TORRO-931447 format. One line per field, with one value per residue: residue number from 1; residue in three letters; x, y, z of N, C-alpha, C, CB in turn. Coordinates in steps of 0.2 Angstrom, whole numbers, plus 5000, padded with zeros to 4 digits. Atoms other than C-alpha are relative to their C-alpha. Glycine has a CB too. Layout:
N
resi = c(NUM/...)
resn = c(ALA/...)
nu = c(X/...)
nv = c(Y/...)
nw = c(Z/...)
cau = c(X/...)
cav = c(Y/...)
caw = c(Z/...)
cu = c(X/...)
cv = c(Y/...)
cw = c(Z/...)
cbu = c(X/...)
cbv = c(Y/...)
cbw = c(Z/...)
//
This chain:
94
resi = c(1/2/3/4/5/6/7/8/9/10/11/12/13/14/15/16/17/18/19/20/21/22/23/24/25/26/27/28/29/30/31/32/33/34/35/36/37/38/39/40/41/42/43/44/45/46/47/48/49/50/51/52/53/54/55/56/57/58/59/60/61/62/63/64/65/66/67/68/69/70/71/72/73/74/75/76/77/78/79/80/81/82/83/84/85/86/87/88/89/90/91/92/93/94)
resn = c(MET/VAL/LEU/ILE/TYR/SER/PHE/LEU/LYS/ALA/VAL/THR/LEU/ALA/GLU/HIS/PRO/LYS/ALA/HIS/ILE/HIS/THR/LEU/LEU/ALA/ILE/PRO/TYR/ASN/PRO/TYR/GLU/PRO/LYS/GLU/TYR/GLY/ARG/TRP/THR/MET/ARG/GLY/MET/VAL/ASP/LEU/GLU/TYR/GLU/LEU/LYS/VAL/ALA/ALA/GLU/PHE/TRP/ASP/PHE/LEU/GLY/GLY/THR/GLY/SER/TYR/GLU/ALA/LEU/LEU/ASN/ILE/PHE/GLU/LYS/VAL/GLY/ILE/GLU/LEU/ARG/SER/GLU/ILE/ASP/ALA/TYR/PHE/ALA/GLN/HIS/LYS)
nu = c(4997/5000/4996/4994/4992/4998/4996/4996/4994/4996/4994/4996/4997/4995/4998/4994/5001/4998/5006/5002/5007/5005/5008/5002/5009/4999/5010/4999/5003/5003/5007/5000/4997/4993/4999/4997/5003/5000/5005/5001/5000/4993/4998/5001/4997/4990/4996/5002/4994/4995/5001/5003/4998/5004/4999/4996/4994/5001/4997/4991/4995/5000/4995/4996/5005/5005/5004/5008/4999/4999/5003/5003/5000/5004/5005/5001/5000/5005/5006/5003/5000/5005/5008/5006/5003/4998/5006/5005/5004/5003/5005/5001/5001/5003)
nv = c(4999/5004/4998/4994/5005/5005/4997/4998/5006/5000/4994/5002/5006/4996/4996/5006/5009/5001/4997/5005/4997/5004/4996/5000/4997/4996/4997/4998/4998/5006/4998/5008/4997/5002/5007/5001/4997/5006/5001/5004/4998/5001/5008/5002/4997/4997/5001/4994/4997/4996/4996/4998/4998/4998/4993/5000/5004/4997/4993/5000/5003/4991/4995/5001/5003/4997/4994/5002/4996/4994/4998/5000/4995/4993/5002/4998/4996/4996/5001/4998/4994/5000/5004/4998/5001/5009/5001/4999/5003/5003/4998/4999/5006/5006)
nw = c(4993/5002/5005/4996/4998/5006/5001/4996/4999/5006/5001/4996/5004/5007/4999/4997/5002/4994/4992/4998/4997/4995/4996/4992/4998/4995/4997/4997/4992/5000/4998/4995/4998/5002/5006/5006/5006/5000/5009/5003/5008/5002/4999/5006/5005/5000/4995/4995/4996/5003/5005/4998/4997/4998/4995/4998/5004/5004/4999/5000/5006/5004/4997/4995/4991/4996/5005/4999/4996/5002/5005/4992/4995/5005/5001/4991/4998/5004/4996/4996/5002/5005/4997/5000/5007/5003/4999/5004/5005/5003/4999/5004/5005/4995)
cau = c(4954/4961/4967/4977/4988/4989/4996/5007/5015/5018/5027/5037/5042/5047/5056/5066/5064/5072/5059/5052/5031/5019/5000/4991/4972/4974/4957/4961/4950/4946/4925/4929/4941/4948/4947/4956/4951/4939/4928/4923/4924/4942/4945/4953/4956/4972/4986/4980/4997/5006/4994/4982/4986/4972/4972/4986/4999/4992/4996/5012/5017/5014/5021/5031/5028/5016/5007/4990/4993/4997/4983/4971/4977/4974/4957/4953/4958/4949/4935/4934/4938/4925/4910/4897/4899/4900/4884/4875/4877/4872/4857/4853/4851/4840)
cav = c(5053/5036/5044/5057/5044/5036/5049/5056/5039/5038/5055/5051/5034/5045/5055/5042/5024/5019/5025/5015/5019/5011/5016/5017/5020/5034/5038/5053/5051/5035/5036/5017/5028/5020/5003/5000/5005/4989/4992/4976/4981/4983/4965/4954/4968/4977/4972/4980/4982/4989/4998/5005/5019/5027/5044/5044/5033/5043/5062/5055/5047/5066/5075/5068/5058/5067/5078/5067/5076/5093/5092/5088/5099/5114/5107/5108/5123/5132/5123/5130/5147/5146/5137/5150/5153/5134/5133/5146/5139/5123/5131/5138/5122/5112)
caw = c(4860/4852/4834/4845/4854/4839/4831/4845/4846/4828/4827/4844/4835/4817/4827/4839/4832/4847/4860/4871/4874/4888/4888/4902/4909/4921/4933/4942/4957/4965/4969/4981/4991/5004/4995/4980/4964/4962/4944/4937/4921/4921/4926/4912/4901/4907/4916/4933/4941/4925/4913/4927/4938/4949/4960/4970/4959/4944/4951/4958/4943/4935/4945/4959/4976/4987/4971/4975/4992/4986/4975/4990/5001/4987/4983/5003/5003/4988/4996/5011/5004/4990/5001/5001/4981/4978/4990/4979/4965/4965/4975/4961/4951/4963)
cu = c(5007/5005/5005/5005/5002/5004/5008/5006/5001/5008/5006/5006/5006/5005/5008/4998/5003/4995/4996/4990/4995/4994/4998/4992/5003/4993/5004/4997/4997/4992/5002/5003/4998/5003/5002/4996/4997/4994/4998/5003/5006/5005/5002/5003/5003/5003/5000/5006/5004/4997/4992/5002/4994/5001/5006/5007/4999/5003/5009/5006/5002/5005/5004/4997/4998/4997/4996/4999/4999/4992/4993/5000/4997/4992/4994/4998/4996/4993/4997/4998/4994/4991/4995/4998/4999/4992/4993/5000/4998/4994/4995/4998/4996/4993)
cv = c(4993/5002/5004/4998/5000/5004/5003/4993/4998/5004/4998/4996/5002/5002/4996/4993/4996/4999/4994/5003/4993/5005/4997/5004/5005/5003/5004/5000/4992/4998/4994/5002/4998/4993/5002/5000/4990/4999/4995/4999/4997/4992/4996/5004/5004/4997/5005/5004/5004/5005/5003/5004/5006/5006/5001/4999/5003/5009/4997/4999/5008/5003/4999/4997/5007/5008/5000/5005/5006/5001/5000/5003/5007/4997/5002/5007/5007/5000/5001/5007/5001/4998/5004/5003/4995/5000/5003/4999/4996/5001/5001/4997/4994/4999)
cw = c(4998/4992/5003/5002/4995/4997/5004/4999/4993/5001/5004/4996/4996/5002/5004/5000/5005/5008/5003/5002/5002/4997/5004/5001/5005/5003/5007/5006/5001/5006/5009/5008/5009/4999/4995/4998/4998/4994/4998/4994/4995/5003/4995/4995/4998/5004/5006/5002/4997/4994/5004/5005/5002/5005/5001/4997/4992/5003/5003/4994/4995/5003/5008/5004/5003/4995/5000/5005/5001/5000/5005/5004/4995/5000/5007/5001/4996/5003/5004/4999/4994/5002/4997/4989/4997/5002/4994/4994/4998/5005/4994/4993/5003/4997)
cbu = c(4993/4993/4996/4998/5000/4994/4996/4996/4997/4996/4997/4996/4995/4997/4996/5003/5004/5005/4991/5006/4996/5002/4994/5006/4993/5006/4992/5001/4993/5007/4992/5007/5000/5003/4995/5005/5006/4998/5002/4995/5001/5003/4995/4994/4998/5002/5008/4998/5003/5005/4999/4997/5005/4996/4997/4999/4999/4993/4994/5001/4994/4993/4995/5004/5008/5006/5000/4998/5003/5005/5000/5001/5009/5003/5001/5006/5007/5000/5000/5003/5007/5003/4997/5000/5002/5006/5000/4998/5002/5003/5001/5003/5006/4999)
cbv = c(4998/4999/5003/5005/4993/4997/5004/5002/4993/5004/5008/4998/4996/5005/5006/5002/4997/5005/5006/4997/5004/5002/5003/5005/4993/5004/4991/5002/5007/4994/4996/4991/5007/5002/4996/4996/5005/4996/5001/5000/5008/5006/4996/4999/5001/5009/4999/4997/4996/4996/4995/4996/5001/4994/5001/4997/4991/4999/5004/4994/4993/5005/5006/5004/4995/5002/5000/4992/4999/5002/4995/4996/5002/5001/4992/4999/5000/4999/4997/4999/5002/4994/5001/5007/5003/4991/5004/5006/5000/4994/5004/5004/4997/5003)
cbw = c(5007/5001/4995/5007/5003/4994/4998/5008/5004/4994/5003/5005/4997/4996/5004/5009/4993/5001/4997/5006/4993/5009/4997/5004/5006/4998/5002/4997/5002/5001/4994/4995/4997/5004/4998/4998/4993/5007/4994/5001/4999/5003/5004/4999/4998/5002/4998/5006/5005/4998/4993/5000/4998/5001/5008/5003/5001/4999/5008/5004/4994/5000/5002/5003/5008/5007/4993/5001/5001/4993/4992/5003/5003/4990/4998/5005/5001/4993/5000/5004/4999/4994/5008/5008/4996/5005/5006/4999/4997/4998/5005/5000/4998/5009)
//
């Protein structure tokens, strides 16, 4: 993944030498919800305010304000509609 990113960054800079490229870490889901993401391994490794986007901050960054809530609503709706199929699938793998 780092190699791919480095290649894309190089291509972008070759085509647009004055481009400002910022890297960040993104975690699409916060397992600590409703608490803030608190993984101890992140502290001191990255600037949490500028280099880490978790859950709503990540999805809203990609898709605009409200994207995270929209995704949650979609997952809930699909989960309700497919509940019996999901349960049957996991029952096979017990």
